[in-house]
C-alpha angles and dihedrals in degrees: 000000000000120000141195123198117229114210133188111199091332095314119115109243099176146297133279112210133195112211124215090262090056096251121132131235132178134206130183117236116250092234091054091049091051092055108099089210095051116132126207114245091227143005085244092051104054119182108279141134095234120096115255114234126234098268092056096038100049096051094063101036097043086053089068093062133083118262142221116349098006091050092050092050093047092050090051093049092049095044093242135131111261089234093053101110092166095053093045093050090050091055100038106027101099093101117017136164110288127005102322134114117185122200137167109268089240091065125085121257112281108251117221088213096055097077119160135179132184113224116223130212118220090258093049092048092049090051092050092051090049090052097049099087091056096031109036117200087002089278113205093013107147111262095000118119110167133153134183131167121238140068099258123094108256139145133214109230141168114245121191132154091353095306127115120216136177118244109235124217107329100346116134122251121221103199142026119232115208115187115205111255115233093234092058106047113191095025094125093054091040093056094040090052093048093047093049091046089052091053092048091055093050104265119141106247135150121254117267138186136181119237133183113227112184104311095334128097110220139185118226113201126190110232113242090199091067132069139174118246124214091275093051095255116144111242127196121233118205121242140164129194124236093257090057093044093048095045100250119139116232093256088064099053094122124075092228087060089055089267131138122320128202087255090057090050095049092047089049092053091048092053102034111030116092088219103030097167092061095039095049090053090048092047092051090050088053092051091049091048092050089052091049095051092046097247109160093170101072096128134164096278092055093072124063147171125235117215120207117162107310092340121107111181138163109271123232115281119261141174091044104169135156097235090179087075087081114055091200093064115090118260091208112119116245086219116021120237107220107309093334113115099177127054091228093061100050113123136167089270090062090054088048089054089053091048092051093047093049096038092240096139129255093242092049092053095044091052093048092051093046093047093049092048091050093048093048091048091052093045093050092049089053095046124105102222104204102156127067087229091057091051091051093048091047091054091050091050092050089051090050091051091055087059095045101035117114 
């Protein structure tokens, strides 16, 4: 039976096995279980000696891998079946979302002191960005083992003193580089604008900046699941997205595919957050903001928890994009708000429906919507809109506020 070792900052957490029939199972290591400070990898994988069956195991570990087109291309490059989660994790698992490093059991333990990065010249970086659509995550690049969930082309990188480097082997990345896809011109500036707007109205979001690499506009995002220790070493912070925590596989991240609903998410926060009152308020603010910016694609994998010691808190918001900027993208909400199915039809009454259903209080919801509208209005009036994309997004947001405004 094949095995992969799962490490957390150089410590063995457990083993992921592939049975003869191809199904996965996971078991925590005894040493990890005996550590009083040990943390479970997932809400769906609580600390226990018993082996976890396939249905529990696959949900969490498949959620670490890329999806859709990128996954298919990577599998083809590596000579693997597109459904082979085990094989893909073995090839890509050197640097994943959260705290984990995944290696074949035949390899030595990844040392947190043996950190290596490959510096890139401007030409090399431009070539890598050009390759990404046909070679996602630089699959099969010598020494590079990187994995990120999602269907968009992106690349984990190390960014220090204005220079971008590639993490080698199991070294931690610090940022995510998202080149703008040709079919969605303006996406880098769109997302950067929405993320900065979110920060200006008080939402917790990572820092972002736009960079031009060769002929491609890119977004560079600081990873919130990384931090610098006192010696300057990059540490990984564990996280899991709401699909993983709720037990939904990545192919069911949308409500219309029987994936998570806002009710599921609010219940999850109530039961799992260590400070649910604060995290529910923050989550609702994030939902209101996504509605205001015209983001129909806020699905279950776009919300996460961060785990630090005994603390389980809502992670910073990410993937904040005005999807209404492209008429060809569906207006259907990834998670419906009340009875509203499209982002263009959401009004205060739909948020009131959500409040009633989740027993959040009508006054609470009305005040949150009003406050967010006021803050967005103030932030937009203070913004210097220098890009055509920013002007377009601003116009869309103002139109959305006319619909939502009390």
